[in-house]
N, C-alpha and C positions, 0 to 999 in steps of 0.2 A: 190516914192522910200522909203520915211520915213514910209509911211503906210505899204508898203510891209515888211520892216524890222521889224516893230512892230508886224505884223501878224505872221511873222516867229518866232519871240521871244516868243510870246504867245503860238504858236503851240509847240515849244520845251519845254516851261515851263509846259504846260498841259500834254504832253506826259511823261515828267520826273516825274510829280506828280503822274501819274498813274502807273509808273513802280515800281514794288515791288523790283526788283533786277536789278542792272546794274553793270557789272564788265568788264572793258577793260584792266586792269592791267597796266594802264599808270603810276600808282604810284610806280611800281616796287615791289609791295607787295601783297600777298593774305592772310595776317594774320589779316587784318582789312579793314572795309569799302568795302565789307562785310567781315566777318570773316569766313574762311574755316577751317574745322577740318577734321581729318582723318590721312592719311599718309603724313603729312606736310613735313617731312624730305625727301620724295621721289619725290618732285616737286620743280621747281624753276621758276622764271620769267626771260625770256630771250627775249630781243628785244621787250618788252612790250607784250609778249605772255606767257601763262602758258605752261611749258614744263615738261614732265616726266623726272625723274632723279633717278629712282629706282635701285635696285640691278640687276646686269646682270645675272639673273637666270631664266631659262625657267619655265613657269607656274606661274610666279609672278602675283598677282592681287593687284592693288592699288586703293585707293578711296579718294575722297574729297567731303565734303558736306557743305552747308550753309543753314541757315533758310529761308524757303519760304512756305507760307500757301496758295498761289494761287491755285485754283482748278477748277473753272468753269468761263466761260467768260474770258479766258486768252489766251495770245499769248506768246509762248516761242521761242526765237531765240538764236543761237550760231554759232560760226565759229570753224571748226576743220580741221587739216591737219595731216593725218596719213602717215608719211614718211616711209612706209613699205608695204609689200604685205599682205593684210588682209587674215585671215584664222580663223579656229576654235580656234586657240591658240593665235591669234593676233587681238584684237577687242576693241572697246570702247562703253560703254553704258552711255549715258547721261540721268540721271534720272530727269524727269520733275516734278514728284510728288513722294514722299517717306514718309512713316510714321515714319521712324527712321533715325538717322544720320549715322549709320554704314551700308553702302550699301552692305557690304560683308556678313552680317548676314543672315542666313537662316530664312525665314519667313517675310522678308521685303516686304511690299505691296506698290504698286503704278504703275506708267507708266514710260517707258524709251524708248529713241531712240537708236537703235543699229547701229553702224557703223562697217561694216565688217562682221566677222563670216564666216562660210563655204560658204554661198551664195554670199559673198562680196556685201552686200546690205545696204541700208538705210531704216530701217523699224521701225514701232511703236509697242511696246510690252506692255502687261499688266502682272504684277507679282502679283499673289495671295499669301496668307499665306502659301500655300502648293502647290507642283507641279512645273512643268517647266513653263517658260514664255509662254504666249499665244499671238499670233498675233492679233493686232487691225487693223493695215494697213500693209500688206505684200508688201514691196517695190520690185522693179525690181532687179532680181539677176544680178550680174556682174556690178553693178553701180560703185563700187570702184574697178577699174581693174588695176591701176598703181601699180608697185612694189616699187616705191620710193616717190610718191607725190600724195596722195589722198586728194584733197582739196574739202571742201563743206561748204556752209552756209545753215543751216537748220532752217525752221520755222514750228512750230506746233501750231495749234489753236484749242481750245475747246470752243464750243458755250455754252450758258446757257442751251440749250436743249441737251447737251452731244454729239454734232456732232463734230468729230475729223477730222482735215485736216492736211495732211503732205505734205510739199513742200521743195525743195532744189535748190541751185544754185551751180553746180560743179566748178565754177570759183571763188567762194567765194564772188560774188557780190550780187546784189539785184534783179536779173532777175530770179525769182523763177519758177520752174517747178512743177506742181501738181503731186504728187506721188499717192495720193488716199484719200478717205474719208471713215469714218465708224462711227457708233454710239455705244457708250459704256458708261454706267453709273455705273459701278461696284464700283469704289472708288470715294468718294465724298469729302475727306479731305486730306490735305497734311501738312507736317511739314518741309520738306527739299527738296532742289534741289541739284543735285550733279553729279559726274561722277565716273565711275568705269572702269579701263582698265586692260586687261590681255595681256601678251606678252611673247615671247621667249627671250632667253638671248641676242640676237643681237639687240633687239628693245627697250631696256630699256629707251632710250632717244629720241624716234622717234614719240612721241605723242605731238601735239601742239593744244592749245585751246585759243579762244579769243571771245570778244564781247558777253558775256552771258547777256541776257536781258529777264526779265519776266514782262509782261505788263498786267495789269488788265484792261479790257475795258468795263465791265458791272457792274452796281450797284447791290447790293444784293436784293433778292426778299424774301418776307415773305411767307413761304410755309404753315405753320400751327400754331395753338395755342391750348394748352391743359391745363386744370386745373390739378394741382398736389396735392393741399391741399385746404382747405377752403379759404385761403388768398394768394395763390401762383398760378402763371400761367407761363407756358413755351412757349416761342416763338422760332420756328425753321426757320432759314433762309437758303438760297441757298448756302451760302459760309461763310467762317470765317469772323467775325466782328472785329472791333476795340476793343482792350483789355479793354477799359473803356466806356462801353455803358452808356447812360444817361437815367434816369427814365423819364425825361421830353419829351422824344421821343415817349412815349407810353401812350395810354389812352383807357379806355373801353367805349363803347357806353352807357352801363348801369352798374352802380356799383361804387365801391370805387376808389379812385385815386391810381396811381402807385407810391409807395414810393421809391423803389430801383430796380435797374437792375444790374444783375451780370452775367458775361460770365461763361459758364460751364467749369470746369477745364479740361475735356477730349474732349469736342466737342465745338470748338470756334464758331460754327454756331448756337449754342443753348444759349438762354438768359433766365435766371430765373428772373421772375418779382415778387416782393413782394408788396402786396396791403395794403391799409390803413384800410381795413375791409374785411369781408367775401364776397365772390362772391355770387351774387343772383343766385338762381336756374333757370335753363332753358337756352334758346339760347341767346348768346351774341356775340359781335364782338370786336376784338382787332384791334386798329389802330396804325400804326407806321409811324413816319415822321422823316426825316433827320437822317437816319440810315447810319452809315459809316462802310464799310468793312475794312478788315485788310490792304488793299492796298490804303486806303484813298478815295475810290470811294463812293460818297454820293447818297443814294436813297432819294430824296426829299419827295416822297410819295404823297398822303397817300397810304400806303400799308395796306391791311386788311386781316383778317383771322377770320372766324366764327367758333364758338365752342359751345358745350353744356355742362353745369354743372349739373350733376345729384346728387351732394351732397356727402359729406364725413363724416364718423364718425371719429372724431379726439380727441386726448387727450385734456382735458380741461386745461385752464390756470387759474390763480387766479381770483376768483369772477365770473367764468362762471358756476360753479355748487354751489348753495347756500343751506344752511339750512334755511328754511323759517318758520318752525313750530316745536315746541317741546312739547311733552306730557310727562312731568316729573313725575307728580302726577296723576295717573289715577283713583284714588278712592277718594270720592264716585263717582260712575259712573253717568254721566249726560245724555249721549246719544251715546257715542262711546264705542268701545270694551275696556274692563278692561286690557289695555296693554300699556306699554310705546312705543313711536314711535317718530321718527323725519320725517319731510318732506323735500325732496330736490327738487330743481327747476332749470331749464335751462332758464335763462332770455334772451338768445340771440334770434334773429329773423331768423337766417339762418344757424345755426351751430348744427350739430348732434354730441353729445358728446359721446365718447367711455369711459365708466366707468370701463372697465375691469382692475382689479388690484387696483382700487381706495380703500383707507382705511379710515374707520371711527374709531376714537379712542379718548381716553382721554389721554392727555400728562402724561407721567410717567408710563402708563400701559404697561405691557409686552405682551399684546395681542391686536389685532385689528380685526374689522369686515371688511372683504375683499369682494369687489364686484366681481361676477363671470365673466368668459369670455363670451362675447356676450352681456353684459349689456350696453345698450345705453339709452340716454335721448334726446328726440327730442326737437327742438326749441320750447320754451314756455311751455314745458311739466313739470308736477309735478309728484312726485312718493313718496310713503310711504316706509320708511326703518324701519324694526323692527327685532326682533329676529326670527331665522329660524323656531321655533316652533309656531310662532304667525302669519305666513303668511296667513293662511286661514281666519283669523279674519278680514283681510283688503282687500280681493280680490274684494269686492263689491265697493271699493272706487277708483278702477283704477289700475294703475301699482304699483306693490309691489316688493320690494327686501327684502326677508327674509334672514338675514345673521347670520352665526355662529359668536359667540363672540360679539354680539350686546352689547354695553356698558350699564351698569346699570346707570340710570339717577337719580342724587340726587334731592330731592324735593326742598331743600333750594337754590341750585345753583351748577353749574358745568361748566367745560370747555370741549368743543367738537371741534375736528379738522378733516377736510377732507384733506387727503394727496394723491398726485398723486403717481403712482407706482415708480417714480424716487425719491420720498421723498419730493418733493416740496409741500409747504403748499398752498392749494387752497382756503381754507376758515376756519376761526376760530371764535368761539363764546363762550363767558364766560357769561352765563346767571345767573340771580338771581331771587328769588321769589319776590323781590321788583318790578320787571318788570311787574307783573300782574296789579299793580295800582288799585287793588280791593281786599279788605280783604276777602270777601266771596269766590271769585274764587281762591284765593291763597290757600285755604284749600283743593283743589283737584277736579278732574273731568274736568278741563278746560285746554286747551292748551295755550301756549304762541305763538303769531303770529307776524311775521315781518310785519310792516306797509308798507314800500316802498322798494320793491326789487331792485330799482335803487339806493338805498343808503345802500349797504350791509355792509359797514364798521362801521356804527353807532352802538352804544350799546343800553342801555335801553331806550333811547329817541326814538328809532325806533321799539320798541317791546311793546306789551300790551296783555292783556288777550283777547281771542277770544270772539266775540259777537254772534257767531252762536248758535242757540238753542240747538244743539247737543253737544256743548262744544268745537268744533274745526272743521276744514275743511280739513282733510287729503286727499291728492290727487287732490286738486283743489285750485283755487285762494283764498287767505285768506279773511275772512269776514271783517277784519279791513283794508284792502288794501286801501291806499290813497297816495297822493303825499306828500313826506316828505323829500325834498332834503337837502343835507349837503352843506352849503355855508360858513362854518366857517373854516378858516385855522388852522393848528395845532399850539399849543403853547408849548414852552419849559418850563417844570415844574421845573426841578432841574437837577443837575449833581453831580456825586460822582466819586472819583478816586478809582477804584477797586484794583489797585496795582500801582507800580511806573511807569508803561508804558501804562496803560489802563484807560480811562475815559469813564464812561457810562452816556449817556444823556437820560432823561426821558421826554416823550412828552404826551400831553393830549389826543391824539387819535392815531389810527393806521396810520402808514406812508406808502407811496409808497416804497416798498422794493428795487426797482431798483434805483430811483433817490437818495435815502438815502445813497447810496454807494459813491456818488460823494464827494471826499475829499475836493474839492474846496468850498463846502458849509459851511465849518467849519473853525474857526480860534481861536487860544488860545493866550491870552495876560497875561504876557509877552510871546513873541513868542516861541512856542515849535512846531517843525515840526510834522505834522500828516501823518503817513504812510498809514493808511487804515481806512475806515469807514465801519462797519459791522452792519446792522440792525439785531436785535435778534428776531427770530420767536419763536412760531407761531403767537404771538400777533403783532409783529413789532411796538411796542410802545417805544422801546428803541434802541439806537444806540451806539455801542462801538467804541471808537476812539483809535487806536493803535499809540503810540507816538514813535518818533525816539530817544528820550533821556529820562533818568530817572527823575522823579519829586522829588524835595527835600521835606521832610516831613513838614507838617503844614505851607507851604508857599502858600498863596492864589493866585489863577489864575482865569481868566475869560474866559469862552468859549462862543463864539458868533456863532449863526446860522444865516447865511445870507439869507438862504431860506430853508424851509421845506415844503414838499408836502405830503398831506394825501392821503389815497388810493382812495378818491373820486376825486382827482385832484386839490384840493384847495391848493394854495401856500401861505406861510406866508410872511410877510414883514410889516414894516421894520425889521432890524436885532433884534433878541432877544438874551439875554445872561443870563448866570448863573455863580455864583462864586463857586469854589470848591478848595480843597487842598488834598494832600495825608494825610489821617487821622492818628492820633496817638492814643495810648491807653488811654481811659478815666480813670481819678483818682476819688477817692471817693469825693463827694461833687461838682464835676464839672457839673453834670446834676442833676437837682432838679425837684420835682413836683411843678408845677406852678399853677395848677387849677385842681379841682376834682369834678365830679358830681357822687354821690353815691346813691342819692335818686331821680331818674328821675320821670317825670310825667307818667301818664298812657299811655302806648304805646311807651314810650321813652326808651333810653338805657343809660348806664353808659359811662363816658369817663374820661380819665386821660390825662392832658396836661403836657408835659415835657419841660424844658427850659435848654438850654446849656448856663450856666452863666460863662463859662470859655473863655479864649482867644484861645482855641484849636479847630481844626476841628476833629470831631469824627464820627465814623460809628457805628450805633446801630444794625448792622446785628448780629444775635445770642443772642441779649439781651432778657430778660424776664421781664414781669410784673407780680407780684404776691401779695398774701395776707398772712400775718402771723396770725395764729389762734392758740388757745390753743391746738387744736388737731393736729396741724402740718401746714406746709406751702405748698402752691400750687402756681404754676407759669405757665404762658403761653408765648410762643415765641412772641416777638414784630414784628420781620421782618425776614423772611427766606432769603431775598435778601438784597443787600447793600442799606443803607439809610443813607445819610450823614447829620450831624448836624453842621452847621456853628456856630461861636460864636454869641450868642444872639438869635439863632433860636429856634422857638417853633415847637413842633410836638404833634398833638392830636391823642391819641390812643383810638380806639373804634371798635366795630364790624360792626357798621352801620353808616358810615359817612353821608349817605343821610338823615337818621332820625335826627341826631344831627344838621345838617345844616338846615333842615326844621324847627326844633324847636327853633333855636337861630339865628336871623337875623344878629347879630354881630359875624361873623365868617369869616375865611379865608379858602376857599376850598383847596388851595395848601398845607395847613399845616396838612392835615389829612392823617393818615396812618391806613388803615383797618387791623385789626387783625382777623384771622380766629376764634379764641376763646379768651374770655375775662375772667379774674378772677371774681368770684362772690363777689361783694362789698355789705356787709350788710348795711341796712339803718340807723342803730344806731351808730356803731363804728367798726373800724378795723384799722390794720396797713398795709399800702401799701408799697411794696418794689420794687426796680428796681435792677435787676441783670445784670452784664455784660456778655460777651460771655464766660468767665471763671467761671461763677457762683458766682462771688464776689458781695456782696451787696454794691452798690454805692449810694443808696438813700433810706431813710425810712421816712415815715410820718404817724403818728397816728391821724386819724381824728375822730370826734365825732359830732353827730347832735347838741350837746350843744354848739359847736363852732359857730353855726349860730346866727345871730342877734335875740335876744329874741322877738323883736317887730314883726317879720315876722308872718303873720297869717297862711301861708302855706309854708313849707320848701321844698315841692316836686318840683323838677325841678330847684332848686336854687343851684348853684355851690359855693364851697369855693375857693376863690382866694388868692394867695400869695400877701402879702402887700409889703414886701421889699425883693428884689432879693438877696441881700448879706447876709441877716440874716438866722438863722437856720430854719429848717423845723419843727416848733413847732406850737401848736394851736394858740398861741398869735400872730403869724405872718400870720394868715389867717383870712379872713372875707367874709361874704356873698356877692356875686356879686350884683351889683346895679340893681334896677328895671328898671332904665332908659335905660339899654342896653339889657333888656330881661332876666336878671338873670343869664347870662353866657356869656363868651367871648372866645369861643374855637378858637385858632389860632390867636387871637388878644391881644394887650396889656390889662392887667387886669383893670377893672373899678376901683378897690380899690388900685391900685398901688401907692406907695409913693417912691419918690427918697430918697436915703440915705442922712442923714444930713451931713453938713460940717460946719466948724468953730471951735473955741477954747473954747466956753462957756461950763461950767460944765453941765448945763441943758438947753435944748432947747424944745420948744413946737411948734408944727406945725400941722395944721394951728391954728392960734390964734382965728379965728372965724370958727366954723364948724356947719353943719346943718345935723343932723342924720335923713334924710328923704329917704334914699335908692335911691337917684338919681345918685349915682356914683361921686358926687361932694362934697368933704369935709364931708363925712358921719361920721367921727370920728376924734379925735385929738390924737396926739402921743407925749408923753414926752420922749425925748431921752437924755441919760446921757453918760458921758465918764469920768472916773476917772484916775488920774495919778498913784495911788497906789491901790492894792487890799485890801480887808478886810472891806469894807464899808457895813453898814446895813442901812435900811431906812424905814420910815413910810410915806406914801403919801396919803393925804386926800383931798377931794374936798368939798369946802364950797360955799354956795350961797352968794349973796350980803348982806344978813342979818346975815351972820355968822353961818348959820345952816348947820349941817353935811348933805352932799348929797350922797357921795360915798367914800368908802375906797378902794383905788387901791392897796395899799401894807401896811402890818402891821409887823414891825420889821423883814423885809425880808433881808437876806444877798444877796447882789447884786454882779454880776461880774463886771469887770472893765469897760464894756460898755454894753449897752442894751437899752431897751425902754419898756414903758407901754402905753396901749391905754385906752382912756375913750370914750365909745360909746354914751354918753349922757344919760345913764340910772342911776337910783338911786339904792341904795342897795336893795330896794324892787322889782327891775326889772321893774319899771315904768319909762316912759320918763320924764326927768327933765324939769322944766319950762324954757321957753326962757328967756335969760338974762345973765349977767356977773357972772363968777365964779372964785374962787381962788384955785389953787393947792398948798397946804401947804406941803413942803418937809422937813422932819426932818431927818437929815443925821448924823450919828455918826460912828466913827472908833474905834473899840475895842482896837487895838494894841496901838494907841497913845492917846486914851481917848478923842479925839477931837469930838466936837459936832457942827453942823451947821444947820441953819434953812433958807430955801429959799421959796420964793413965785413966782408963775407964774400965770399971768392972762390969762383967756380964756373966749370967749363968745360963748354961745350956741344959735345959731340962728334958724330961721324958716321962712317958706313962709308966706307972708301976705295975 
């Protein structure tokens, strides 16, 4: 008995799970569980049955509907009692399938059972978008013949093969009589189940309904699969599916994994599958398992559908179309046409690229070279892109796109961008003639070639001069092609506040533009909420953070990047950070020249190093570096974009950071700021000036080659370094960089740096032992003075241990209240003094008071043994 009851319970549970709709009105309500909509005010629940209660007006039509997607492999059941004489004006239509909720609307499509009508029948009809209802199963006329009590329980079944069966029991019981069968596959989808009644004035309350039940009995079947794009596939099923299909239910026999499955918005039997890569060409099979229909019926599977992928020409995404070769300087001719060109390449293995509308341009240009309709690039294919008048010169090299407005390529370097027709940046390259890595080929006739197309985001490290005898390889794989992967994660170089609500982060390489928008990757301390992160194209080396609150001026904050991903997929970690603040306006003397190279070695370049010696955060955007000359001043912009200088920060200005860094091992790459143009610095002497964004001179330094240490045998390639930060920018505060550091320290603390003296003594000498051997360690000694009153004059003379005059540092010179003098170990004749002890005799007198003082300070000139 217990086993029987358990079996009965499981049977009821199983059938309930399969029922999409069950409504017996036992709750006395039809507004919920399920919800019926339509003419709700014209119906009521009476004695646990739905009863019509509309206006007593002849010709009235009422309707109710509820959601139902059951369409195939379904059984519909309902009870009806029409307490009236049926006729053409008194009938009920029970809609098994309908495509819209308002069953009175012209154009509603689906199937319904008619009770009554002129033939007084129970029949199954189909309603198309136009025209009158069409019989599917024509029931027996006169079936409903009572004038007061037409009771019927109706059951309709539709098989997966579209075979319809109509049955009824005129007592309202379960002893069904077969009315007929028919096959009809016209309508395959449903959205609603419902009823529609029409009556005369005396019958407004004479329609009763109960026990609506829609049961799905058949699991879904996979009918077909069809590719819709290189990485998308549509799967069509026999009926509506569950609203949340799982990607794990699908796999291909050959090809990429299924990443996502989404139900079609208009056809719930259609599933759009997104793949992890492109579909391989040819025949393939889709397999589906554990697919659930809208009624909860599961098809365990496997269900299979075979399809053929013949390929698609699709719009390229970033790094799918690359510039892999650049001929910027075509003369002197080596073996290729005397014409500029670039080469593009499709690095994919199975994607045909649609290039129509693709634009090649230089940022800032008002024109672009546009690829024509029908332009495609096959998987692995190369093509030459040149000016429209040069097409014939390259036809022998394969596919050629001759474009109007082909950009002129600068020999020294330029920026090129490929943009999709929707404006998306697909590829960007900023090349330089340093990328040739060959002085002879740099002079012309040789192309620049990308080394590894699988590393498209890299800069000069992945490009070099072609090694082909003709000077290049247009239209085919590059002669220099080799494996050169990028395995280095991106680094955060610096940050600067553009305004009170925007902070810009600068990275060492191109970022993945999608993951860089994740606000959760960034944090500011002290806490400032970040509203949005926007990577800046076309280079994608910077990210702008929009803040929720305004930044206070000159208050330091720290931005941390928890993770940054470059466009090669390398992710940084652990957290990197940079300090910034909302900058204030620089004042005169806050930024000074800290180091200068004006006489570089052969093949070298000049540089000027600036130091922010203030406690303020500054921005050098719009500043200029210039030279004052008798014929007039000239200046060049330092930075067109924002560049922040924190307190104590150094920045090295030059046109060629790579050359300076190669020449001087003691350098900091992060401190370099490349200038497009640099003022000409004479080798003998000049005055260098720094102008702020308003054109105000905030720093001036007059250098001369005589300021170098006289003992130097060769001054070429030796910089002048500032000795003391707080002192003025005069020649006596600069000294030749030490040989021990390579004769320059761009971006690093100066080799000749001396801390400012402290203490209360009138005269101080430091160091007391010095060794002028250009090793950067105590190469000179400094006598520092500080007077309580102005008006002092002094003579300062150096004597050796035997009392012989060695050097006169000052002779009856009027001194300021504080300052210093240096002795570099040389005699008055410019020769190096002998190793040993020396005395500095200081004769000090003050004219106003007539006071005279004499002081002595000992110092030792040392040397290496």
